[in-house]
C-alpha positions in Angstrom: 0.0 0.1 0.0 1.4 3.0 -1.3 1.6 6.2 0.9 2.0 9.7 0.2 4.9 11.9 1.4 3.3 13.9 3.7 1.9 10.7 5.7 5.2 8.9 5.3 6.6 11.9 7.2 4.2 11.5 9.8 4.7 7.6 10.2 8.3 8.5 10.4 8.2 10.9 13.0 5.6 8.7 15.2 8.0 6.1 15.1 10.7 7.8 15.9 9.2 9.6 18.6 7.7 6.2 20.2 10.9 4.6 20.2 12.5 7.7 22.0 9.7 7.7 24.8 8.1 5.1 24.9 4.6 7.1 25.1 1.8 7.3 22.8 2.1 10.0 20.3 -0.3 12.5 19.9 -0.4 15.1 16.9 0.6 18.2 18.8 3.7 16.5 19.7 4.3 15.5 15.8 3.5 19.3 15.3 5.9 20.9 17.6 8.7 18.3 17.9 9.4 17.6 13.7 8.5 20.7 12.1 6.7 19.4 9.1 4.8 22.8 8.4 2.0 21.3 8.9 -1.1 21.8 11.2 -2.0 19.6 14.1 -5.3 19.3 12.5 -3.8 17.9 9.2 -1.7 15.6 11.3 -4.7 14.3 13.0 -6.8 13.6 10.1 -3.7 11.9 8.2 -2.8 9.9 11.6 -6.6 8.7 11.6 -6.0 7.1 7.9 -2.6 5.7 8.9 -4.5 4.0 11.6 -7.0 3.2 9.3 -4.6 1.8 7.0 -2.9 -0.5 9.5 0.3 1.6 10.1 -1.1 2.8 13.6 -2.4 1.6 16.5 -4.4 3.5 19.0 -4.4 2.5 22.8 -7.7 2.8 24.6 -6.1 4.7 27.3 -4.4 7.1 25.2 -5.5 9.5 22.7 -2.2 9.3 21.2 -0.6 6.4 18.5 1.1 3.8 18.6 3.3 1.9 15.4 1.7 -1.6 14.7 4.0 -4.2 13.2 2.8 -3.0 9.8 3.9 0.5 10.4 7.2 -0.8 11.8 8.1 -2.5 8.8 7.0 0.4 6.5 10.0 2.5 8.7 12.7 -0.1 8.4 12.1 -0.5 4.5 11.5 2.8 3.5 12.2 5.2 6.1 14.8 4.2 8.6 18.2 6.3 8.2 21.2 4.7 8.2 23.2 5.4 11.5 27.0 5.9 12.1 28.0 4.7 15.9 28.9 7.2 17.9 32.8 7.3 18.9 31.9 6.4 22.6 30.1 2.9 21.3 32.9 2.3 18.8 35.5 2.8 21.6 33.8 0.7 23.9 33.6 -2.3 21.0 37.2 -1.6 20.0 38.0 -1.9 23.5 36.3 -4.6 24.9 37.1 -7.4 21.4 40.8 -5.8 21.7 41.3 -8.0 24.6 43.4 -10.8 25.0 41.3 -13.7 23.1 41.6 -16.9 23.5 39.9 -18.5 20.6 36.9 -17.9 18.1 34.3 -18.8 20.9 35.4 -16.5 23.1 35.3 -14.1 20.4 31.8 -14.8 19.8 30.8 -14.5 23.6 32.5 -11.2 23.6 31.1 -10.2 20.8 27.3 -11.1 21.9 28.1 -9.8 25.4 29.3 -5.6 23.6 26.2 -5.9 21.7 24.1 -6.3 24.2 25.9 -3.3 26.2 25.8 -1.1 23.3 22.0 -1.7 22.2 20.5 -2.3 26.0 18.7 -5.1 24.3 19.1 -8.7 24.6 21.7 -11.3 22.8 22.1 -14.6 21.4 24.8 -15.9 19.7 25.9 -19.4 17.9 28.7 -20.7 17.0 28.6 -22.8 13.8 28.9 -26.6 14.0 32.5 -27.9 14.8 31.6 -30.5 12.3 31.6 -28.3 9.4 35.5 -26.8 10.1 38.5 -28.7 9.1 41.4 -29.6 11.2 44.2 -27.0 11.5 46.5 -28.7 14.0 46.3 -31.3 16.9 49.0 -31.2 19.6 49.2 -33.7 22.6 50.5 -32.7 25.7 50.9 -34.9 28.7 49.0 -34.3 32.2 50.2 -36.8 34.4 50.8 -40.7 34.7 47.2 -41.5 33.1 45.9 -38.8 31.0 46.8 -36.9 28.2 45.7 -33.3 26.9 44.4 -33.3 23.1 44.5 -29.4 21.6 42.4 -29.4 18.7 42.6 -26.4 16.6 40.2 -25.7 13.6 40.5 -23.3 10.7 38.0 -21.1 11.8 40.2 -20.8 15.2 37.9 -23.1 17.7 40.0 -24.5 20.0 38.5 -27.5 21.7 40.7 -29.6 24.5 39.9 -33.0 25.1 41.4 -35.2 28.2 41.9 -38.9 27.3 42.4 -41.5 29.6 45.9 -43.9 28.8 47.0 -47.0 30.4 50.6 -46.0 31.2 52.9 -42.6 30.9 54.1 -41.0 27.9 56.8 -38.6 27.5 56.6 -35.2 25.3 58.8 -36.4 23.0 56.6 -39.5 22.1 53.5 -37.7 22.1 55.2 -34.8 19.8 55.7 -37.8 17.3 52.0 -38.6 17.7 50.9 -35.1 17.2 53.1 -35.0 13.9 51.7 -38.2 12.7 48.1 -37.2 12.8 48.8 -33.6 11.7 50.4 -35.3 8.6 47.1 -36.7 8.3 44.6 -35.2 9.5 45.4 -31.4 8.3 42.9 -29.3 6.6 40.6 -32.4 6.8 36.9 -31.5 7.0 36.1 -33.1 10.6 32.3 -34.5 8.8 34.8 -36.5 6.2 36.6 -38.3 9.1 34.7 -42.0 8.9 35.8 -45.5 9.8 37.4 -46.1 6.4 39.8 -43.4 7.7 40.6 -44.9 11.0 41.4 -47.9 10.0 43.8 -46.8 7.4 45.4 -44.9 10.1 45.5 -48.2 12.5 46.9 -50.2 9.8 49.4 -47.9 8.1 50.7 -46.2 11.5 53.9 -47.3 13.3 52.1 -45.9 16.8 51.9 -48.8 19.3 48.3 -49.5 19.5 48.1 -49.6 23.2 48.5 -45.9 23.0 47.2 -45.0 19.2 43.5 -46.9 19.5 42.3 -44.4 23.0 43.8 -41.5 21.3 41.5 -42.5 18.1 38.4 -43.6 19.8 38.5 -39.8 21.6 39.0 -38.5 18.6 36.2 -40.0 17.0 33.9 -39.5 19.8 34.9 -35.9 19.3 33.8 -36.2 15.8 30.5 -37.8 16.3 29.7 -35.5 18.9 30.6 -32.5 17.1 27.4 -31.9 15.9 26.8 -29.4 18.7 26.9 -26.0 19.0 28.0 -23.2 21.6 25.4 -20.8 22.7 26.2 -17.6 24.3 24.0 -15.2 26.1 24.1 -11.4 26.5 21.8 -8.9 28.3 19.2 -11.1 29.4 18.0 -9.1 32.4 18.1 -6.1 29.7 14.2 -6.9 29.0 12.9 -5.4 32.4 14.4 -1.9 30.8 11.6 -1.3 28.9 8.0 -1.0 30.2 6.2 -3.5 27.4 7.8 -6.3 29.9 7.0 -4.8 33.2 4.4 -7.6 33.8 6.3 -9.9 35.5 4.6 -13.2 34.1 5.7 -11.7 30.2 9.1 -11.3 31.7 9.2 -14.3 33.4 8.1 -16.1 30.3 10.6 -14.2 27.8 13.5 -15.4 30.5 12.0 -18.8 30.4 12.8 -19.1 26.3 16.5 -17.6 26.9 17.3 -20.7 29.5 16.5 -23.0 26.5 19.6 -23.5 23.8 17.7 -25.7 21.3 14.6 -23.3 21.1 17.5 -20.5 20.7 19.4 -22.3 18.2 16.0 -23.0 16.4 14.9 -19.3 16.8 18.0 -17.7 14.7 20.3 -20.7 13.7 19.2 -21.0 10.2 20.5 -17.6 9.3 23.5 -18.7 7.5 23.4 -15.6 4.6 25.5 -12.6 5.0 22.8 -10.3 5.1 21.2 -8.2 8.0 17.8 -9.8 8.8 14.7 -8.3 10.8 11.6 -9.6 11.7 8.9 -7.5 13.7 6.6 -9.2 16.1 4.1 -11.1 14.3 6.4 -12.0 11.2 8.1 -14.3 13.9 7.3 -17.5 13.0 8.1 -18.5 16.7 4.9 -18.2 18.7 6.8 -17.1 22.2 8.7 -14.0 20.6 5.7 -12.6 18.6 5.4 -9.4 20.6 9.2 -8.7 20.2 11.4 -7.9 17.2 14.8 -10.2 16.2 17.3 -9.1 14.1 19.7 -11.8 13.0 22.8 -12.0 10.9 26.3 -13.9 10.0 29.6 -13.7 10.2 31.7 -15.4 7.9 35.1 -15.8 7.1 35.3 -16.2 3.6 33.2 -18.7 2.7 33.5 -20.4 6.2 30.0 -19.4 8.9 31.8 -18.5 12.2 28.6 -17.3 13.9 25.4 -16.7 13.7 24.0 -13.3 15.9 20.3 -12.2 16.8 19.6 -9.1 18.6 15.9 -9.6 20.7 13.9 -7.1 22.0 10.3 -5.1 22.0 9.1 -4.3 18.4 9.6 -0.6 20.1 13.4 -1.2 18.8 15.4 1.0 18.0 16.6 -0.6 14.7 18.9 1.8 12.9 21.0 2.1 16.2 21.0 -2.0 16.5 21.5 -2.7 12.4 24.7 0.2 12.8 26.5 -1.7 15.5 26.0 -5.1 13.3 27.6 -3.8 10.4 30.2 -2.2 12.8 31.4 -5.1 14.0 31.4 -7.1 10.3 33.3 -4.6 9.3 35.4 -5.3 12.1 35.6 -9.0 11.9 38.2 -9.6 9.2 40.8 -7.6 11.8 39.9 -9.8 15.0 40.1 -12.8 12.7 43.7 -13.0 12.1 44.4 -13.3 15.3 43.1 -17.3 14.8 43.9 -17.7 11.5 47.6 -16.5 11.0 47.1 -14.0 7.7 
């Protein structure tokens, strides 16, 4: 449904004022604050038209109007002005993400936290499945007489530490030899392609005694077989209490309950694996549990490798422009951060 320029300006003013204040917006407010060159009577008539067309809603307890999901969609698609992050916000992000990063999981966790801090909304970040990555390096390190540590590093910088039980003590030199043998076989090998034929070939051709090789390979098998799991990081769960839309305790409790269900969160944002920023508003969400919220999702990539998927959840009265600006800033900075893990 096409709107003329006058109605578009009024809708933009109402959305931006309501996002900022949380109060229903009346015609006098629009006339005084936004200098649209229209009388309150003209604005009032157009607001009535916008309500009839489905872009605005009229709360029973107020004479003002608020945007509907349809109104927010019109705003996001046609009226929202691109924002740049303030220097203060970009400095906060830089300060947080230039700490000593341990691995890609640590980076994803920090990214989730810093977005929640800058936007004041709740964030969910999900790492890519380990099985979809390749082995970059294997290293075995002795712990004590009955345990050795396997450090597995993938091509996206994910680090997995696995403790392996053995029947006797092995020194560092011997484990270094084992590491070299398996690195020769597995370097750049996709985890999802490691099957029984690969294990059998290693057992038959390796000169390493089976007494130590078998428990190592068994542990590797278990790790590969369980590599379908993903890590879920949550940031700013309590931020929802900052919004009057969730002042109702039962409603806030329902929201917090869904945040405590990793499988639901993976289902919610785990399929967003393209490189765009996607915005779903209120009733556009397929999950009934968040049909009174908006969800902004994107994914972070390194070349053709999916690193993580991120979602920002908040009330439909969300500052969409700021969230998008924050995400775009991080997408631009991510390649610089990834060089720490990829040796570029």
